[in-house]
C-alpha positions in Angstrom: 9.0 -3.6 22.7 6.0 -4.5 20.6 6.0 -2.8 17.3 2.6 -1.1 15.9 2.8 0.1 12.1 -0.3 3.1 12.0 -1.3 3.6 8.2 -2.8 6.5 7.9 -3.8 10.0 5.6 -4.3 12.8 7.7 -1.2 13.5 10.2 -2.8 14.8 13.0 -4.2 11.2 13.1 -1.6 10.0 12.9 0.2 12.2 15.4 -2.8 11.8 17.9 -2.4 7.9 18.0 1.4 8.0 18.1 1.4 9.9 21.0 -1.2 7.3 22.2 0.4 4.9 21.8 4.5 5.7 22.8 2.3 6.5 25.9 1.0 3.0 26.6 5.1 2.2 25.4 4.4 0.2 22.8 7.1 1.4 19.6 5.8 3.0 17.0 5.9 2.9 13.2 4.2 5.5 11.5 3.4 5.9 7.4 0.5 8.7 5.2 0.0 5.6 2.4 -0.1 1.6 2.1 2.6 2.0 -0.6 5.0 3.6 2.7 3.8 0.7 4.2 3.9 -2.2 1.3 8.1 -1.1 1.4 8.3 -2.1 5.1 10.1 -5.3 6.5 6.5 -6.6 7.5 8.5 -8.9 10.0 9.1 -6.6 12.2 5.4 -5.7 13.2 3.6 -6.6 16.2 0.2 -4.7 14.9 -1.4 -2.6 12.4 -3.2 0.1 12.6 -5.1 1.4 9.7 -7.1 4.0 7.6 -10.5 2.7 6.8 -10.4 6.1 3.9 -7.2 7.5 2.2 -7.1 8.9 -1.2 -4.9 5.5 -2.6 -6.3 2.1 -1.7 -8.9 2.0 0.6 -8.4 0.3 4.4 -10.2 -3.5 3.1 -8.0 -3.2 0.4 -4.6 -2.6 2.6 -5.5 -5.4 4.9 -6.4 -7.6 1.8 -3.1 -6.8 0.5 -1.5 -7.7 3.9 -2.3 -11.2 4.5 -2.2 -12.8 0.7 -0.1 -10.7 -1.0 3.0 -9.5 1.7 1.5 -12.2 3.9 1.7 -10.6 7.1 -0.7 -12.0 9.7 0.1 -9.5 12.3 -3.5 -8.2 14.3 -4.7 -5.6 12.2 -7.3 -2.6 13.3 -9.4 -1.0 11.2 -9.6 3.6 11.9 -12.7 4.9 11.0 -15.2 7.0 10.4 -16.9 5.7 7.3 -20.5 5.3 8.4 -21.3 2.0 5.7 -20.0 -0.9 7.1 -21.8 -3.7 4.9 -18.2 -4.0 2.8 -15.8 -3.6 5.5 -17.5 -5.9 7.9 -17.4 -9.1 5.3 -13.6 -8.2 4.7 -12.8 -7.8 8.9 -14.4 -10.7 9.3 -12.4 -12.7 6.7 -9.3 -12.1 8.1 -10.3 -11.7 11.6 -9.5 -7.6 11.6 -11.0 -4.9 14.5 -13.2 -2.4 14.1 -12.4 1.5 16.1 -14.7 4.1 14.8 -12.9 7.7 14.6 -13.0 9.6 16.9 -10.4 7.0 19.0 -11.0 7.1 22.6 -7.6 6.1 24.0 -8.6 3.9 26.3 -10.3 2.3 23.7 -7.8 1.4 21.3 -5.4 0.2 23.9 -7.5 -2.3 24.9 -8.6 -3.3 21.5 -5.5 -3.6 20.7 -3.7 -4.9 24.1 -7.1 -7.5 22.6 -5.5 -7.9 19.5 -2.1 -9.3 20.5 -3.1 -11.4 23.2 -4.8 -13.3 20.2 -3.0 -13.4 18.2 -0.4 -14.6 21.0 -2.6 -17.8 21.7 
């Protein structure tokens, strides 16, 4: 079973995304802050779903830290309601991440996750 790490400071979104992933057969590790995520054994994570707007650091900073400091190359999907995507797009392109706008649609979330996991496996 593949494990997805979900990072979001919003408890409601965290719970909803967890339910969607569980119903699609994924194991889920959920945290409310990037600091909690960085404490995990990331080698056991198949993919990461991360909110863009969080109090401690934004999702782009989380992605950069995951790739460059933690050497975690798991597929990464930004969950965002952020309207100004210019800064986010350049980081997403550089590190091969995807963007999923909020509100989150379950079918789109799973489709994008499957695509990212298949690309990583190829």
